[in-house]
PDB file as gemmi writes it, atoms N, CA and C in Angstrom:
CRYST1    1.000    1.000    1.000  90.00  90.00  90.00 P 1                      
ATOM      1  N   MET A   1     -75.150  16.377 122.546  1.00  0.00           N  
ATOM      2  CA  MET A   1     -74.157  15.992 123.218  1.00  0.00           C  
ATOM      3  C   MET A   1     -73.937  14.474 123.510  1.00  0.00           C  
ATOM      4  N   ALA A   2     -74.994  14.089 123.963  1.00  0.00           N  
ATOM      5  CA  ALA A   2     -74.800  12.822 124.547  1.00  0.00           C  
ATOM      6  C   ALA A   2     -74.919  11.756 123.611  1.00  0.00           C  
ATOM      7  N   LYS A   3     -75.472  11.969 122.490  1.00  0.00           N  
ATOM      8  CA  LYS A   3     -75.253  10.894 121.303  1.00  0.00           C  
ATOM      9  C   LYS A   3     -73.500  10.638 120.845  1.00  0.00           C  
ATOM     10  N   SER A   4     -73.540  11.940 120.775  1.00  0.00           N  
ATOM     11  CA  SER A   4     -71.730  12.402 120.519  1.00  0.00           C  
ATOM     12  C   SER A   4     -70.865  11.436 121.292  1.00  0.00           C  
ATOM     13  N   ALA A   5     -70.965  11.550 122.807  1.00  0.00           N  
ATOM     14  CA  ALA A   5     -70.438  10.899 123.563  1.00  0.00           C  
ATOM     15  C   ALA A   5     -70.604   9.754 123.814  1.00  0.00           C  
ATOM     16  N   ALA A   6     -71.516   9.340 123.037  1.00  0.00           N  
ATOM     17  CA  ALA A   6     -72.352   7.996 123.149  1.00  0.00           C  
ATOM     18  C   ALA A   6     -72.584   7.505 124.553  1.00  0.00           C  
ATOM     19  N   ILE A   7     -73.618   8.212 125.531  1.00  0.00           N  
ATOM     20  CA  ILE A   7     -73.678   7.964 126.752  1.00  0.00           C  
ATOM     21  C   ILE A   7     -75.242   8.559 126.859  1.00  0.00           C  
ATOM     22  N   SER A   8     -76.259   8.208 127.373  1.00  0.00           N  
ATOM     23  CA  SER A   8     -77.270   8.316 127.932  1.00  0.00           C  
ATOM     24  C   SER A   8     -77.652  10.367 128.040  1.00  0.00           C  
ATOM     25  N   THR A   9     -78.734  10.819 127.980  1.00  0.00           N  
ATOM     26  CA  THR A   9     -78.992  12.258 128.405  1.00  0.00           C  
ATOM     27  C   THR A   9     -79.149  11.991 129.874  1.00  0.00           C  
ATOM     28  N   ARG A  10     -79.430  11.660 130.532  1.00  0.00           N  
ATOM     29  CA  ARG A  10     -79.230  11.423 132.237  1.00  0.00           C  
ATOM     30  C   ARG A  10     -77.944  11.551 132.456  1.00  0.00           C  
ATOM     31  N   THR A  11     -77.134  10.607 132.086  1.00  0.00           N  
ATOM     32  CA  THR A  11     -75.652  10.638 132.431  1.00  0.00           C  
ATOM     33  C   THR A  11     -74.874  12.140 131.882  1.00  0.00           C  
ATOM     34  N   LEU A  12     -75.316  12.618 130.717  1.00  0.00           N  
ATOM     35  CA  LEU A  12     -74.589  13.664 130.378  1.00  0.00           C  
ATOM     36  C   LEU A  12     -74.645  14.870 131.435  1.00  0.00           C  
ATOM     37  N   ASN A  13     -76.263  14.724 131.666  1.00  0.00           N  
ATOM     38  CA  ASN A  13     -76.697  16.074 132.764  1.00  0.00           C  
ATOM     39  C   ASN A  13     -76.253  15.716 133.948  1.00  0.00           C  
ATOM     40  N   ARG A  14     -75.794  14.640 134.224  1.00  0.00           N  
ATOM     41  CA  ARG A  14     -75.568  14.545 136.301  1.00  0.00           C  
ATOM     42  C   ARG A  14     -73.788  14.732 135.747  1.00  0.00           C  
ATOM     43  N   ARG A  15     -73.471  14.054 134.644  1.00  0.00           N  
ATOM     44  CA  ARG A  15     -71.415  14.820 134.437  1.00  0.00           C  
ATOM     45  C   ARG A  15     -71.467  16.095 134.272  1.00  0.00           C  
ATOM     46  N   PHE A  16     -72.350  16.360 133.740  1.00  0.00           N  
ATOM     47  CA  PHE A  16     -72.051  18.030 133.408  1.00  0.00           C  
ATOM     48  C   PHE A  16     -72.317  18.892 134.981  1.00  0.00           C  
ATOM     49  N   ALA A  17     -73.509  18.184 135.743  1.00  0.00           N  
ATOM     50  CA  ALA A  17     -73.720  19.378 136.661  1.00  0.00           C  
ATOM     51  C   ALA A  17     -72.484  19.155 137.395  1.00  0.00           C  
ATOM     52  N   ASP A  18     -72.092  17.843 137.704  1.00  0.00           N  
ATOM     53  CA  ASP A  18     -70.992  17.420 138.855  1.00  0.00           C  
ATOM     54  C   ASP A  18     -69.583  18.599 138.680  1.00  0.00           C  
ATOM     55  N   GLU A  19     -69.253  18.350 136.886  1.00  0.00           N  
ATOM     56  CA  GLU A  19     -68.383  19.511 136.860  1.00  0.00           C  
ATOM     57  C   GLU A  19     -68.308  20.830 136.901  1.00  0.00           C  
ATOM     58  N   LEU A  20     -69.768  21.272 136.487  1.00  0.00           N  
ATOM     59  CA  LEU A  20     -70.198  22.484 136.198  1.00  0.00           C  
ATOM     60  C   LEU A  20     -70.916  23.493 137.156  1.00  0.00           C  
ATOM     61  N   GLY A  21     -71.825  22.293 137.878  1.00  0.00           N  
ATOM     62  CA  GLY A  21     -72.542  22.565 138.670  1.00  0.00           C  
ATOM     63  C   GLY A  21     -73.941  23.426 138.122  1.00  0.00           C  
ATOM     64  N   THR A  22     -74.550  22.859 136.944  1.00  0.00           N  
ATOM     65  CA  THR A  22     -75.937  23.011 135.907  1.00  0.00           C  
ATOM     66  C   THR A  22     -76.135  22.008 135.054  1.00  0.00           C  
ATOM     67  N   THR A  23     -76.879  22.362 134.341  1.00  0.00           N  
ATOM     68  CA  THR A  23     -76.925  21.446 133.455  1.00  0.00           C  
ATOM     69  C   THR A  23     -76.570  22.087 131.838  1.00  0.00           C  
ATOM     70  N   PRO A  24     -77.011  21.128 131.050  1.00  0.00           N  
ATOM     71  CA  PRO A  24     -76.555  21.938 129.627  1.00  0.00           C  
ATOM     72  C   PRO A  24     -77.094  23.039 129.266  1.00  0.00           C  
ATOM     73  N   SER A  25     -78.718  22.426 129.197  1.00  0.00           N  
ATOM     74  CA  SER A  25     -79.253  23.769 128.633  1.00  0.00           C  
ATOM     75  C   SER A  25     -79.334  25.136 129.326  1.00  0.00           C  
ATOM     76  N   ARG A  26     -79.302  24.835 130.787  1.00  0.00           N  
ATOM     77  CA  ARG A  26     -79.110  26.243 131.019  1.00  0.00           C  
ATOM     78  C   ARG A  26     -77.636  26.769 131.485  1.00  0.00           C  
ATOM     79  N   ARG A  27     -76.653  26.333 131.155  1.00  0.00           N  
ATOM     80  CA  ARG A  27     -75.329  26.457 130.728  1.00  0.00           C  
ATOM     81  C   ARG A  27     -75.534  27.369 129.468  1.00  0.00           C  
ATOM     82  N   LEU A  28     -76.208  26.833 128.703  1.00  0.00           N  
ATOM     83  CA  LEU A  28     -76.207  27.320 127.265  1.00  0.00           C  
ATOM     84  C   LEU A  28     -77.178  28.682 127.247  1.00  0.00           C  
ATOM     85  N   SER A  29     -77.931  28.802 128.025  1.00  0.00           N  
ATOM     86  CA  SER A  29     -79.072  29.235 128.010  1.00  0.00           C  
ATOM     87  C   SER A  29     -78.150  31.013 128.285  1.00  0.00           C  
ATOM     88  N   ARG A  30     -77.167  30.328 129.292  1.00  0.00           N  
ATOM     89  CA  ARG A  30     -76.468  31.683 129.968  1.00  0.00           C  
ATOM     90  C   ARG A  30     -75.624  31.934 129.158  1.00  0.00           C  
ATOM     91  N   VAL A  31     -74.488  31.322 128.202  1.00  0.00           N  
ATOM     92  CA  VAL A  31     -74.237  31.565 126.786  1.00  0.00           C  
ATOM     93  C   VAL A  31     -74.804  32.618 125.803  1.00  0.00           C  
ATOM     94  N   ARG A  32     -75.822  32.337 125.916  1.00  0.00           N  
ATOM     95  CA  ARG A  32     -76.517  32.927 125.014  1.00  0.00           C  
ATOM     96  C   ARG A  32     -76.724  34.453 125.766  1.00  0.00           C  
ATOM     97  N   VAL A  33     -77.237  34.555 126.790  1.00  0.00           N  
ATOM     98  CA  VAL A  33     -77.117  35.762 127.252  1.00  0.00           C  
ATOM     99  C   VAL A  33     -76.778  36.494 127.635  1.00  0.00           C  
ATOM    100  N   ARG A  34     -75.069  35.832 127.683  1.00  0.00           N  
ATOM    101  CA  ARG A  34     -73.739  36.631 127.802  1.00  0.00           C  
ATOM    102  C   ARG A  34     -73.600  37.246 126.462  1.00  0.00           C  
ATOM    103  N   GLU A  35     -74.095  36.750 125.528  1.00  0.00           N  
ATOM    104  CA  GLU A  35     -73.850  37.044 124.222  1.00  0.00           C  
ATOM    105  C   GLU A  35     -74.798  38.298 123.908  1.00  0.00           C  
ATOM    106  N   ALA A  36     -75.821  38.274 124.371  1.00  0.00           N  
ATOM    107  CA  ALA A  36     -76.978  39.248 123.984  1.00  0.00           C  
ATOM    108  C   ALA A  36     -76.489  40.685 124.924  1.00  0.00           C  
ATOM    109  N   GLN A  37     -76.065  39.986 125.825  1.00  0.00           N  
ATOM    110  CA  GLN A  37     -75.479  41.293 126.449  1.00  0.00           C  
ATOM    111  C   GLN A  37     -74.433  42.345 126.041  1.00  0.00           C  
ATOM    112  N   ARG A  38     -73.609  41.466 125.159  1.00  0.00           N  
ATOM    113  CA  ARG A  38     -72.056  42.091 124.653  1.00  0.00           C  
ATOM    114  C   ARG A  38     -72.872  42.761 123.333  1.00  0.00           C  
ATOM    115  N   LEU A  39     -73.980  42.002 122.993  1.00  0.00           N  
ATOM    116  CA  LEU A  39     -74.441  43.155 121.591  1.00  0.00           C  
ATOM    117  C   LEU A  39     -75.242  44.376 122.267  1.00  0.00           C  
ATOM    118  N   LEU A  40     -75.746  44.051 123.276  1.00  0.00           N  
ATOM    119  CA  LEU A  40     -76.836  45.237 123.617  1.00  0.00           C  
ATOM    120  C   LEU A  40     -75.984  45.997 124.325  1.00  0.00           C  
ATOM    121  N   GLU A  41     -74.415  45.909 124.393  1.00  0.00           N  
ATOM    122  CA  GLU A  41     -73.213  47.296 125.164  1.00  0.00           C  
ATOM    123  C   GLU A  41     -73.063  47.875 124.073  1.00  0.00           C  
ATOM    124  N   THR A  42     -72.576  47.034 122.846  1.00  0.00           N  
ATOM    125  CA  THR A  42     -71.549  47.337 121.846  1.00  0.00           C  
ATOM    126  C   THR A  42     -72.375  47.469 120.264  1.00  0.00           C  
ATOM    127  N   THR A  43     -74.194  47.448 120.632  1.00  0.00           N  
ATOM    128  CA  THR A  43     -74.945  47.758 119.241  1.00  0.00           C  
ATOM    129  C   THR A  43     -76.204  48.833 119.542  1.00  0.00           C  
ATOM    130  N   ASN A  44     -76.485  49.130 118.525  1.00  0.00           N  
ATOM    131  CA  ASN A  44     -77.779  49.790 118.590  1.00  0.00           C  
ATOM    132  C   ASN A  44     -78.920  48.734 118.208  1.00  0.00           C  
ATOM    133  N   TRP A  45     -78.866  47.793 117.667  1.00  0.00           N  
ATOM    134  CA  TRP A  45     -79.589  46.686 117.442  1.00  0.00           C  
ATOM    135  C   TRP A  45     -80.813  46.299 118.132  1.00  0.00           C  
ATOM    136  N   SER A  46     -82.086  46.013 117.397  1.00  0.00           N  
ATOM    137  CA  SER A  46     -83.153  46.075 118.270  1.00  0.00           C  
ATOM    138  C   SER A  46     -83.156  44.951 118.769  1.00  0.00           C  
ATOM    139  N   ILE A  47     -83.941  44.561 120.104  1.00  0.00           N  
ATOM    140  CA  ILE A  47     -84.141  43.368 120.979  1.00  0.00           C  
ATOM    141  C   ILE A  47     -84.046  42.021 120.224  1.00  0.00           C  
ATOM    142  N   GLU A  48     -85.216  42.278 119.244  1.00  0.00           N  
ATOM    143  CA  GLU A  48     -85.780  41.243 118.116  1.00  0.00           C  
ATOM    144  C   GLU A  48     -84.372  40.914 117.542  1.00  0.00           C  
ATOM    145  N   ARG A  49     -83.527  41.655 116.987  1.00  0.00           N  
ATOM    146  CA  ARG A  49     -82.310  41.033 116.285  1.00  0.00           C  
ATOM    147  C   ARG A  49     -81.082  40.789 117.378  1.00  0.00           C  
ATOM    148  N   ILE A  50     -80.989  41.226 118.311  1.00  0.00           N  
ATOM    149  CA  ILE A  50     -80.071  40.746 119.060  1.00  0.00           C  
ATOM    150  C   ILE A  50     -80.799  39.127 119.803  1.00  0.00           C  
ATOM    151  N   ALA A  51     -81.675  39.149 119.782  1.00  0.00           N  
ATOM    152  CA  ALA A  51     -82.376  37.734 120.127  1.00  0.00           C  
ATOM    153  C   ALA A  51     -81.615  36.770 119.245  1.00  0.00           C  
ATOM    154  N   ARG A  52     -82.601  36.725 118.123  1.00  0.00           N  
ATOM    155  CA  ARG A  52     -81.945  36.114 117.128  1.00  0.00           C  
ATOM    156  C   ARG A  52     -80.678  35.777 116.984  1.00  0.00           C  
ATOM    157  N   GLU A  53     -79.568  37.091 117.227  1.00  0.00           N  
ATOM    158  CA  GLU A  53     -78.251  36.791 116.601  1.00  0.00           C  
ATOM    159  C   GLU A  53     -77.349  36.183 117.663  1.00  0.00           C  
ATOM    160  N   SER A  54     -78.126  36.182 118.903  1.00  0.00           N  
ATOM    161  CA  SER A  54     -77.296  35.724 120.268  1.00  0.00           C  
ATOM    162  C   SER A  54     -77.947  34.089 120.230  1.00  0.00           C  
ATOM    163  N   GLY A  55     -79.101  33.802 119.383  1.00  0.00           N  
ATOM    164  CA  GLY A  55     -79.221  32.366 119.506  1.00  0.00           C  
ATOM    165  C   GLY A  55     -80.845  32.425 120.315  1.00  0.00           C  
ATOM    166  N   LEU A  56     -81.425  33.324 120.876  1.00  0.00           N  
ATOM    167  CA  LEU A  56     -82.106  32.931 121.895  1.00  0.00           C  
ATOM    168  C   LEU A  56     -83.380  33.371 120.514  1.00  0.00           C  
ATOM    169  N   GLY A  57     -83.271  33.123 119.782  1.00  0.00           N  
ATOM    170  CA  GLY A  57     -85.129  33.162 118.910  1.00  0.00           C  
ATOM    171  C   GLY A  57     -85.311  34.264 119.027  1.00  0.00           C  
ATOM    172  N   THR A  58     -85.931  34.722 119.541  1.00  0.00           N  
ATOM    173  CA  THR A  58     -87.122  35.644 120.066  1.00  0.00           C  
ATOM    174  C   THR A  58     -87.172  36.565 121.217  1.00  0.00           C  
ATOM    175  N   ALA A  59     -87.293  38.250 120.741  1.00  0.00           N  
ATOM    176  CA  ALA A  59     -87.391  38.865 121.856  1.00  0.00           C  
ATOM    177  C   ALA A  59     -87.712  38.283 123.064  1.00  0.00           C  
ATOM    178  N   GLN A  60     -89.255  38.048 123.345  1.00  0.00           N  
ATOM    179  CA  GLN A  60     -89.614  37.185 124.382  1.00  0.00           C  
ATOM    180  C   GLN A  60     -88.831  36.062 125.333  1.00  0.00           C  
ATOM    181  N   ASN A  61     -88.356  35.546 124.214  1.00  0.00           N  
ATOM    182  CA  ASN A  61     -87.780  34.505 124.603  1.00  0.00           C  
ATOM    183  C   ASN A  61     -86.178  35.384 125.562  1.00  0.00           C  
ATOM    184  N   LEU A  62     -85.584  36.112 125.030  1.00  0.00           N  
ATOM    185  CA  LEU A  62     -84.814  37.213 125.235  1.00  0.00           C  
ATOM    186  C   LEU A  62     -84.834  37.594 126.933  1.00  0.00           C  
ATOM    187  N   ARG A  63     -86.025  37.864 126.791  1.00  0.00           N  
ATOM    188  CA  ARG A  63     -86.425  39.100 127.853  1.00  0.00           C  
ATOM    189  C   ARG A  63     -86.920  38.021 128.942  1.00  0.00           C  
ATOM    190  N   THR A  64     -87.216  36.730 128.790  1.00  0.00           N  
ATOM    191  CA  THR A  64     -87.390  36.288 130.032  1.00  0.00           C  
ATOM    192  C   THR A  64     -85.592  35.313 130.301  1.00  0.00           C  
ATOM    193  N   ARG A  65     -85.377  34.536 129.459  1.00  0.00           N  
ATOM    194  CA  ARG A  65     -83.574  34.448 130.048  1.00  0.00           C  
ATOM    195  C   ARG A  65     -83.180  35.265 130.180  1.00  0.00           C  
ATOM    196  N   SER A  66     -83.269  36.569 130.047  1.00  0.00           N  
ATOM    197  CA  SER A  66     -82.661  37.428 130.605  1.00  0.00           C  
ATOM    198  C   SER A  66     -83.129  37.965 132.277  1.00  0.00           C  
ATOM    199  N   GLY A  67     -83.905  37.981 132.532  1.00  0.00           N  
ATOM    200  CA  GLY A  67     -84.414  37.792 133.849  1.00  0.00           C  
ATOM    201  C   GLY A  67     -84.019  36.859 134.476  1.00  0.00           C  
ATOM    202  N   ASP A  68     -84.311  35.546 133.962  1.00  0.00           N  
ATOM    203  CA  ASP A  68     -83.277  34.471 134.760  1.00  0.00           C  
ATOM    204  C   ASP A  68     -81.797  34.090 135.409  1.00  0.00           C  
ATOM    205  N   VAL A  69     -81.438  35.138 134.195  1.00  0.00           N  
ATOM    206  CA  VAL A  69     -79.791  35.193 134.484  1.00  0.00           C  
ATOM    207  C   VAL A  69     -79.206  36.547 134.894  1.00  0.00           C  
ATOM    208  N   VAL A  70     -79.831  37.346 134.604  1.00  0.00           N  
ATOM    209  CA  VAL A  70     -79.370  38.886 135.084  1.00  0.00           C  
ATOM    210  C   VAL A  70     -79.977  39.829 135.942  1.00  0.00           C  
ATOM    211  N   GLY A  71     -81.368  39.130 135.808  1.00  0.00           N  
ATOM    212  CA  GLY A  71     -82.532  40.026 136.959  1.00  0.00           C  
ATOM    213  C   GLY A  71     -82.858  41.167 136.360  1.00  0.00           C  
ATOM    214  N   THR A  72     -82.853  41.346 134.973  1.00  0.00           N  
ATOM    215  CA  THR A  72     -83.498  42.783 134.437  1.00  0.00           C  
ATOM    216  C   THR A  72     -83.915  42.243 133.015  1.00  0.00           C  
ATOM    217  N   SER A  73     -84.002  42.972 132.180  1.00  0.00           N  
ATOM    218  CA  SER A  73     -85.250  43.279 131.311  1.00  0.00           C  
ATOM    219  C   SER A  73     -83.688  43.422 130.260  1.00  0.00           C  
ATOM    220  N   PRO A  74     -83.626  43.462 128.595  1.00  0.00           N  
ATOM    221  CA  PRO A  74     -82.642  43.731 128.107  1.00  0.00           C  
ATOM    222  C   PRO A  74     -82.776  44.895 128.167  1.00  0.00           C  
ATOM    223  N   ALA A  75     -83.753  45.691 127.838  1.00  0.00           N  
ATOM    224  CA  ALA A  75     -83.460  47.061 127.506  1.00  0.00           C  
ATOM    225  C   ALA A  75     -83.526  47.928 128.980  1.00  0.00           C  
ATOM    226  N   ARG A  76     -83.761  47.256 129.807  1.00  0.00           N  
ATOM    227  CA  ARG A  76     -82.846  48.143 131.296  1.00  0.00           C  
ATOM    228  C   ARG A  76     -81.641  47.841 131.272  1.00  0.00           C  
ATOM    229  N   TYR A  77     -80.853  46.493 130.865  1.00  0.00           N  
ATOM    230  CA  TYR A  77     -79.654  46.489 131.087  1.00  0.00           C  
ATOM    231  C   TYR A  77     -79.263  47.285 130.164  1.00  0.00           C  
ATOM    232  N   ARG A  78     -79.583  47.509 129.210  1.00  0.00           N  
ATOM    233  CA  ARG A  78     -78.515  48.453 127.994  1.00  0.00           C  
ATOM    234  C   ARG A  78     -78.881  49.842 128.459  1.00  0.00           C  
ATOM    235  N   THR A  79     -80.351  50.372 129.530  1.00  0.00           N  
ATOM    236  CA  THR A  79     -79.842  51.844 129.995  1.00  0.00           C  
ATOM    237  C   THR A  79     -78.833  51.849 131.105  1.00  0.00           C  
ATOM    238  N   VAL A  80     -79.083  50.912 131.645  1.00  0.00           N  
ATOM    239  CA  VAL A  80     -78.278  50.964 132.852  1.00  0.00           C  
ATOM    240  C   VAL A  80     -76.448  50.532 132.753  1.00  0.00           C  
ATOM    241  N   PHE A  81     -76.436  49.641 131.938  1.00  0.00           N  
ATOM    242  CA  PHE A  81     -74.855  49.466 131.801  1.00  0.00           C  
ATOM    243  C   PHE A  81     -73.994  49.736 130.349  1.00  0.00           C  
ATOM    244  N   THR A  82     -74.771  50.305 129.516  1.00  0.00           N  
ATOM    245  CA  THR A  82     -74.016  51.271 128.557  1.00  0.00           C  
ATOM    246  C   THR A  82     -74.533  52.455 128.294  1.00  0.00           C  
ATOM    247  N   ASP A  83     -74.010  53.263 127.618  1.00  0.00           N  
ATOM    248  CA  ASP A  83     -74.751  54.862 127.039  1.00  0.00           C  
ATOM    249  C   ASP A  83     -75.676  54.475 126.307  1.00  0.00           C  
ATOM    250  N   GLY A  84     -76.487  53.809 125.788  1.00  0.00           N  
ATOM    251  CA  GLY A  84     -77.555  53.416 124.887  1.00  0.00           C  
ATOM    252  C   GLY A  84     -76.942  52.357 123.777  1.00  0.00           C  
ATOM    253  N   GLY A  85     -75.840  51.707 123.533  1.00  0.00           N  
ATOM    254  CA  GLY A  85     -75.843  51.264 122.477  1.00  0.00           C  
ATOM    255  C   GLY A  85     -75.001  52.318 121.279  1.00  0.00           C  
ATOM    256  N   SER A  86     -74.454  52.002 120.171  1.00  0.00           N  
ATOM    257  CA  SER A  86     -73.436  52.447 119.580  1.00  0.00           C  
ATOM    258  C   SER A  86     -74.041  51.648 118.136  1.00  0.00           C  
ATOM    259  N   GLU A  87     -74.172  52.258 116.797  1.00  0.00           N  
ATOM    260  CA  GLU A  87     -73.937  51.492 115.967  1.00  0.00           C  
ATOM    261  C   GLU A  87     -72.920  50.837 115.615  1.00  0.00           C  
ATOM    262  N   GLN A  88     -72.535  49.741 115.000  1.00  0.00           N  
ATOM    263  CA  GLN A  88     -71.582  48.661 114.224  1.00  0.00           C  
ATOM    264  C   GLN A  88     -71.619  48.583 112.800  1.00  0.00           C  
TER     265      GLN A  88                                                      
END                                                                             
């Protein structure tokens, strides 16, 4: 992103933080976790598949990021906030 904007990474991070209160990587992680939450709510896909589809790559990365962003694991989120998921 910095290269596309013709600015340094440091400047991009500073401006991004000034505008949104976070870094680009944290923002992207949050967006990916939110997508994973949507998939947890609307599908019965495996955690591994949801991790891949949401851009988080692996189930372990999804678990880690979910803990950081939501404060709970994907499996616990699915249990608490959905009826267990439904096939799409």
